[in-house]
VMD Tcl script that draws the C-alpha trace (Angstrom):
set ca {
  {77.56 145.84 72.28}
  {74.26 146.85 70.73}
  {71.23 147.54 72.93}
  {69.71 144.30 71.68}
  {72.83 142.34 72.63}
  {72.84 143.89 76.10}
  {69.18 142.87 76.45}
  {70.01 139.34 75.40}
  {72.81 139.15 77.93}
  {70.53 140.42 80.65}
  {68.04 137.67 79.78}
  {70.83 135.10 79.92}
  {72.00 136.38 83.30}
  {68.41 136.20 84.65}
  {68.21 132.60 83.38}
  {71.48 131.81 85.25}
  {69.98 133.27 88.42}
  {66.84 131.08 87.97}
  {68.98 127.99 87.54}
  {70.53 128.43 91.00}
  {67.81 130.00 93.15}
  {69.57 129.35 96.46}
  {72.94 130.83 95.46}
  {73.66 134.56 96.00}
  {73.07 136.54 92.79}
  {76.26 138.46 93.02}
  {78.33 135.25 92.92}
  {76.41 134.02 89.93}
  {76.91 137.37 88.15}
  {80.67 137.31 88.86}
  {80.92 133.85 87.26}
  {78.70 134.98 84.38}
  {81.02 137.90 83.44}
  {84.19 136.00 84.24}
  {83.53 133.62 81.33}
  {82.50 136.52 79.03}
  {85.58 138.63 79.35}
  {84.74 140.22 75.99}
  {82.06 142.24 77.67}
  {83.43 145.66 78.43}
  {82.97 147.77 81.59}
  {80.21 150.01 80.12}
  {78.30 147.05 78.71}
  {78.63 145.13 81.93}
  {77.10 147.99 83.89}
  {74.27 148.29 81.44}
  {73.55 144.55 81.60}
  {73.80 144.54 85.41}
  {71.48 147.54 85.76}
  {68.85 145.82 83.51}
  {69.15 142.58 85.44}
  {69.11 144.06 88.99}
  {66.20 146.32 87.92}
  {64.19 143.14 87.27}
  {65.43 141.43 90.37}
  {64.55 144.45 92.55}
  {61.01 144.48 91.24}
  {60.52 140.71 91.00}
  {57.63 140.51 93.46}
  {55.66 143.17 91.61}
  {56.54 141.84 88.12}
  {55.38 138.40 89.24}
  {52.10 139.84 90.41}
  {51.50 141.66 87.11}
  {52.24 138.53 85.07}
  {50.03 136.43 87.34}
  {47.03 138.72 86.45}
  {47.22 137.49 82.87}
  {48.22 133.91 83.62}
  {51.80 134.26 82.41}
  {54.76 132.37 83.84}
  {57.63 134.66 84.99}
  {60.26 133.44 82.50}
  {63.35 135.63 82.05}
  {62.02 136.81 78.64}
  {58.58 137.67 79.95}
  {60.07 139.39 83.01}
  {62.23 141.58 80.81}
  {59.40 142.29 78.39}
  {57.06 143.19 81.30}
  {59.80 145.41 82.83}
  {60.15 147.28 79.56}
  {56.39 147.75 79.33}
  {55.57 148.67 82.94}
  {58.66 150.24 84.52}
  {60.19 151.88 81.49}
  {56.79 152.72 79.90}
  {57.48 151.43 76.44}
  {54.45 150.61 74.22}
  {53.92 147.14 72.84}
  {55.47 147.94 69.50}
  {58.63 149.25 71.09}
  {58.90 146.17 73.32}
  {58.56 143.92 70.21}
  {61.29 145.92 68.49}
  {63.58 145.24 71.48}
  {63.49 141.54 70.53}
  {64.65 141.78 66.94}
  {66.31 138.36 66.47}
  {69.63 137.92 64.68}
  {73.14 137.39 65.94}
  {73.68 138.46 69.60}
  {70.07 139.74 69.87}
  {67.10 138.23 71.72}
  {64.90 135.87 69.67}
  {61.69 137.69 68.68}
  {58.76 137.12 71.01}
  {56.73 134.11 69.78}
  {53.00 134.27 69.18}
  {52.18 133.14 72.72}
  {54.59 135.67 74.32}
  {53.28 138.45 72.12}
  {49.70 137.54 73.06}
  {50.61 137.75 76.75}
  {52.38 141.00 76.24}
  {49.32 142.58 74.62}
  {47.10 141.19 77.43}
  {49.42 142.79 79.98}
  {49.22 146.13 78.18}
  {45.43 145.86 78.01}
  {45.23 145.07 81.75}
  {47.37 148.11 82.53}
  {45.14 150.29 80.34}
  {42.03 149.05 82.11}
  {43.62 149.99 85.45}
  {42.92 153.67 85.15}
  {45.48 155.98 86.68}
  {48.10 153.30 87.21}
  {51.62 154.14 86.17}
  {54.73 152.12 86.74}
  {54.67 148.83 88.66}
  {52.46 149.62 91.64}
  {48.74 148.77 91.54}
  {46.07 149.45 94.22}
  {44.92 145.81 94.04}
  {48.28 144.47 95.07}
  {48.48 142.75 98.48}
  {50.45 144.79 101.08}
  {53.61 142.74 100.81}
  {53.86 143.06 97.01}
  {53.00 146.82 97.12}
  {55.83 147.29 99.74}
  {58.09 144.95 97.83}
  {58.38 142.73 100.92}
  {57.72 138.92 101.09}
  {54.74 138.00 103.31}
  {56.79 136.07 105.80}
  {58.69 139.15 107.02}
  {55.67 141.46 107.38}
  {54.85 140.56 111.03}
  {58.40 141.15 112.15}
  {58.83 144.33 110.13}
  {55.58 145.66 111.56}
  {56.84 144.96 115.09}
  {60.13 146.71 114.24}
  {58.89 149.74 112.32}
  {55.23 150.33 113.21}
  {53.80 153.26 111.26}
  {57.21 153.79 109.58}
  {56.97 150.49 107.73}
  {56.10 152.08 104.30}
  {58.99 154.58 104.68}
  {61.57 151.87 105.57}
  {60.29 149.57 102.77}
  {60.72 152.40 100.26}
  {64.32 153.03 101.54}
  {65.16 149.36 101.03}
  {64.33 149.71 97.34}
  {66.94 152.42 96.83}
  {70.49 151.55 95.85}
  {72.95 151.45 98.78}
  {75.60 154.12 99.03}
  {79.32 153.28 98.90}
  {80.96 153.62 102.28}
  {84.67 153.25 103.09}
  {86.39 152.56 106.42}
  {89.68 154.27 106.97}
  {92.48 151.95 108.15}
  {93.85 153.68 111.25}
  {97.06 151.61 110.91}
  {97.81 153.55 107.70}
  {96.41 157.04 108.35}
  {93.68 159.27 109.56}
  {90.25 159.97 108.05}
  {91.41 163.35 106.83}
  {94.49 161.85 105.23}
  {92.39 159.21 103.47}
  {89.89 161.78 102.21}
  {92.79 163.84 100.86}
  {94.38 160.83 99.15}
  {91.16 159.89 97.45}
  {90.48 163.52 96.42}
  {93.95 163.54 94.77}
  {92.70 160.63 92.61}
  {89.50 162.44 91.71}
  {87.21 160.83 94.27}
  {85.38 163.19 96.66}
  {84.02 161.86 99.88}
  {82.30 163.11 103.01}
  {82.55 161.88 106.61}
  {79.96 159.34 107.75}
  {77.36 160.44 110.11}
  {78.05 158.06 113.05}
  {81.26 156.17 112.39}
  {84.51 158.02 113.24}
  {86.27 155.77 110.73}
  {83.96 156.24 107.76}
  {83.86 158.05 104.45}
  {80.88 158.06 102.10}
  {80.98 158.63 98.35}
  {78.09 160.73 97.04}
  {77.82 158.43 94.02}
  {79.01 154.99 92.99}
  {82.63 155.17 91.93}
  {85.19 152.44 91.31}
  {87.67 152.61 94.30}
  {89.35 149.23 94.22}
  {91.81 150.58 91.58}
  {92.81 153.60 93.62}
  {96.16 153.85 95.36}
  {94.37 154.44 98.64}
  {92.63 151.05 98.39}
  {95.51 149.07 96.97}
  {97.84 150.31 99.68}
  {95.37 149.42 102.46}
  {94.45 152.92 103.55}
  {90.69 152.33 102.95}
  {88.37 149.33 102.86}
  {84.89 149.05 101.48}
  {82.45 148.65 104.40}
  {79.01 149.89 105.12}
  {78.79 152.42 107.93}
  {76.41 150.16 109.92}
  {78.91 147.36 109.74}
  {81.60 149.71 111.00}
  {79.44 150.51 114.00}
  {79.35 146.80 115.05}
  {83.15 146.75 115.12}
  {83.25 150.06 116.94}
  {80.88 148.86 119.62}
  {83.02 145.80 120.25}
  {85.42 148.34 121.75}
  {88.48 146.23 121.01}
  {91.59 148.00 122.52}
  {95.33 147.57 122.31}
  {96.60 144.54 124.26}
  {93.22 142.69 124.38}
  {92.47 139.17 123.24}
  {89.65 139.24 120.72}
  {87.75 136.57 118.90}
  {85.57 137.11 115.82}
  {83.58 133.83 115.61}
  {81.95 134.44 112.23}
  {84.68 136.43 110.52}
  {83.77 135.66 106.92}
  {86.02 137.69 104.64}
  {87.26 139.62 107.63}
  {85.59 143.12 107.34}
  {84.96 143.53 111.15}
  {88.18 141.67 112.00}
  {90.07 144.32 109.96}
  {88.32 147.16 111.71}
  {88.89 145.70 115.24}
  {92.58 144.95 114.49}
  {93.07 148.57 113.42}
  {91.45 149.82 116.61}
  {93.84 147.59 118.56}
  {96.84 149.23 116.80}
  {98.35 145.82 116.09}
  {98.77 145.17 119.85}
  {97.17 142.22 121.53}
  {95.74 139.24 119.61}
  {92.69 138.81 117.38}
  {91.41 135.42 116.10}
  {89.30 135.28 112.96}
  {87.15 132.19 112.99}
  {84.83 130.72 110.30}
  {83.54 127.47 108.86}
  {84.56 128.42 105.38}
  {88.14 128.04 104.28}
  {87.75 130.21 101.10}
  {86.32 133.06 103.19}
  {89.19 132.89 105.67}
  {91.67 132.87 102.75}
  {90.07 136.06 101.48}
  {90.41 137.58 104.94}
  {94.12 136.73 105.05}
  {94.79 138.62 101.83}
  {92.83 141.65 103.15}
  {94.69 141.54 106.51}
  {98.00 141.45 104.70}
  {97.13 144.52 102.54}
  {95.93 146.38 105.61}
  {99.22 145.83 107.49}
  {97.63 143.78 110.27}
  {100.13 141.47 112.05}
  {98.32 140.70 115.31}
  {95.66 138.38 113.69}
  {95.43 134.56 113.40}
  {92.75 132.45 111.86}
  {90.87 129.29 112.86}
  {88.74 127.16 110.60}
  {85.97 125.42 112.55}
  {85.51 121.76 111.67}
  {83.31 118.96 112.93}
  {84.51 117.81 116.35}
  {86.62 120.95 116.80}
  {87.74 121.47 120.44}
  {89.34 124.88 119.84}
  {86.62 126.71 121.80}
  {86.72 124.22 124.71}
  {90.49 124.70 125.03}
  {90.16 128.47 125.05}
  {87.27 128.86 127.44}
  {87.31 132.13 129.46}
  {90.37 133.56 127.69}
  {88.98 136.39 125.62}
  {88.33 140.06 126.54}
  {86.00 140.50 123.63}
  {84.09 137.95 121.56}
  {82.10 139.09 118.51}
  {79.31 136.86 117.18}
  {78.36 138.43 113.86}
  {75.82 135.65 113.39}
  {74.61 134.15 110.11}
  {71.12 135.53 109.53}
  {68.43 136.16 106.93}
  {70.16 139.39 105.95}
  {66.92 141.35 105.73}
  {68.84 144.53 106.64}
  {70.89 144.28 103.49}
  {68.08 143.82 100.93}
  {68.85 147.18 99.20}
  {72.28 145.75 98.53}
  {71.15 142.18 97.92}
  {67.68 142.43 96.32}
  {67.71 138.77 95.20}
  {67.55 137.73 98.86}
  {63.89 138.84 98.98}
  {62.96 135.88 96.86}
  {65.90 133.59 97.74}
  {65.19 133.53 101.45}
  {62.10 132.09 103.18}
  {60.52 131.31 106.53}
  {62.33 127.97 106.75}
  {65.69 129.80 106.61}
  {64.55 131.89 109.63}
  {63.81 128.74 111.57}
  {67.21 127.12 110.74}
  {69.25 130.28 111.22}
  {67.67 130.98 114.60}
  {68.87 127.61 115.83}
  {72.41 128.35 114.51}
  {72.41 131.78 116.17}
  {71.60 130.25 119.49}
  {74.31 127.59 119.14}
  {77.03 130.13 118.16}
  {76.06 132.44 121.03}
  {76.50 129.60 123.46}
  {79.99 128.93 122.04}
  {80.88 132.58 122.29}
  {79.77 132.77 125.88}
  {82.19 130.08 126.84}
  {85.11 132.02 125.43}
  {84.51 135.29 127.35}
  {86.59 135.83 130.43}
  {84.95 137.14 133.66}
  {84.38 140.87 133.08}
  {84.75 140.50 129.37}
  {82.15 141.24 126.69}
  {80.15 139.22 124.19}
  {78.87 141.27 121.25}
  {75.94 139.74 119.34}
  {75.25 141.25 115.96}
  {73.18 140.52 112.83}
  {72.42 142.26 109.53}
  {68.73 141.39 110.08}
  {65.84 143.62 111.14}
  {63.60 140.77 112.24}
  {63.04 140.82 116.06}
  {63.19 136.99 116.10}
  {66.80 137.06 115.14}
  {67.64 140.09 117.32}
  {65.99 141.05 120.57}
  {64.26 137.63 120.95}
  {67.47 135.80 120.42}
  {69.25 137.99 123.06}
  {66.46 137.61 125.62}
  {66.54 133.85 125.23}
  {70.28 133.80 125.64}
  {70.16 135.90 128.83}
  {67.47 133.52 130.28}
  {69.94 130.62 129.78}
  {73.04 132.54 130.82}
  {72.37 134.68 133.97}
  {76.14 135.47 134.29}
  {75.70 137.95 131.37}
  {73.99 141.34 131.51}
  {73.27 143.79 128.64}
  {75.21 147.07 128.71}
  {73.22 150.21 127.71}
  {74.08 151.41 124.18}
  {74.80 155.07 125.25}
  {77.40 153.92 127.76}
  {79.31 151.71 125.29}
  {78.91 154.31 122.58}
  {80.61 156.91 124.72}
  {83.46 154.53 125.76}
  {84.08 153.42 122.15}
  {84.26 156.99 120.76}
  {81.24 157.09 118.51}
  {80.45 160.33 116.64}
  {77.89 162.51 118.40}
  {74.88 160.92 120.13}
  {74.28 157.15 119.68}
  {72.14 156.15 116.69}
  {69.54 154.48 118.87}
  {68.24 154.70 122.40}
  {67.95 151.88 124.93}
  {70.04 148.78 125.32}
  {70.53 147.74 121.69}
  {71.80 149.17 118.46}
  {69.32 149.08 115.60}
  {70.12 150.84 112.33}
  {67.95 151.03 109.21}
  {68.16 152.48 105.68}
  {65.51 155.18 106.18}
  {66.42 156.37 109.64}
  {70.21 156.09 109.49}
  {71.15 155.82 105.85}
  {72.96 152.48 106.58}
  {72.09 148.90 106.03}
  {69.94 147.39 108.77}
  {71.99 146.13 111.72}
  {71.37 144.96 115.24}
  {73.88 144.65 118.11}
  {73.75 143.82 121.76}
  {76.72 144.23 124.09}
  {76.58 141.61 126.89}
  {79.06 141.74 129.76}
  {80.01 138.71 131.81}
  {79.90 139.29 135.52}
  {83.39 139.66 137.08}
}
mol new
graphics top color blue
foreach p $ca { graphics top sphere $p radius 0.5 }
foreach p [lrange $ca 0 end-1] q [lrange $ca 1 end] { graphics top cylinder $p $q radius 0.2 }
display resetview
């Protein structure tokens, strides 16, 4: 594909994202490329890089366009991105829209007028380079929506700017070694034999990190189930569950089974683990992954309206993991579209769901067993506040200090955080943002 054709495809992909603002961008992109199989791997990466570059900077690009009264259409967003982030002059931007087959239609008179106004505004803003501007509100400058600022200030204090900057960086690629198939050293050697160098993760005893983004799903190590793609922070949630051989374990929000896989491997295929979810397609995906990993001690349960599964199994599980649905603010470097796709109403609705699922999980835990509550959110409302409210309603549960559980579960070195709860963040730990609380039911 020519550079102009790639630009046109990026504009089309942005338009597809605009058409379904509540749907995750990666799912839309997968569908977009699936029906355009003629787009090769290199072109796909170039189109994706252009698109995600705009998505990552959407708050700032919207601010710039608002200064000249322009609507943030996909074409204007791309033109503004070329001008401001890449530093092209107006003539070069105009040449990027040449018209013709497979190329973007030339900017019309109104679009060109807005582009020149944007360039003039940038010129008047002495000393401004790139997308940041001193007149930007704090949230736009930090690339954070206003509704998360109070919670992020509570979480990070004077480290807010540092953490916000880390959330703008691309996430690394982490792998979890499947202990049912081999050790971490064996997995590293197998990947190295296929030309992929890795290094051990800092905290997870199961993890390997790739210094750069490399395709791993086509490697023999992946296809044979020796490794799975999983962020180190997510691995730590499974580790802190401390699922052991012979236990009965329930994963109430299993999704595609990432943490189920990790816990099953730690159990060495002994005992029983139940992967639960409200989505049949997600559970089907989990089944395929479990099969590839060689897990044979897992079963699945699809929650449906009126379901009495939890009532019938009250008090039967040694470990119950509630990896609760949340705003996902800890994963924004990986899912930048969520910054503009998620809003304060989502926080209200999800907080109610979290409370409900926690109550269900509590019923399943046997006396002396543990309930692990986790999110991939960094907002205290979904984390500490949710746990405190749960403990007020369920006095039979007490929080276990993180250092104690960390030592029991075999974490690498000192625990990532102090106090009762696990909190990881991109700047401090190099992982996605995760929260976890380990709550033990009184014997």
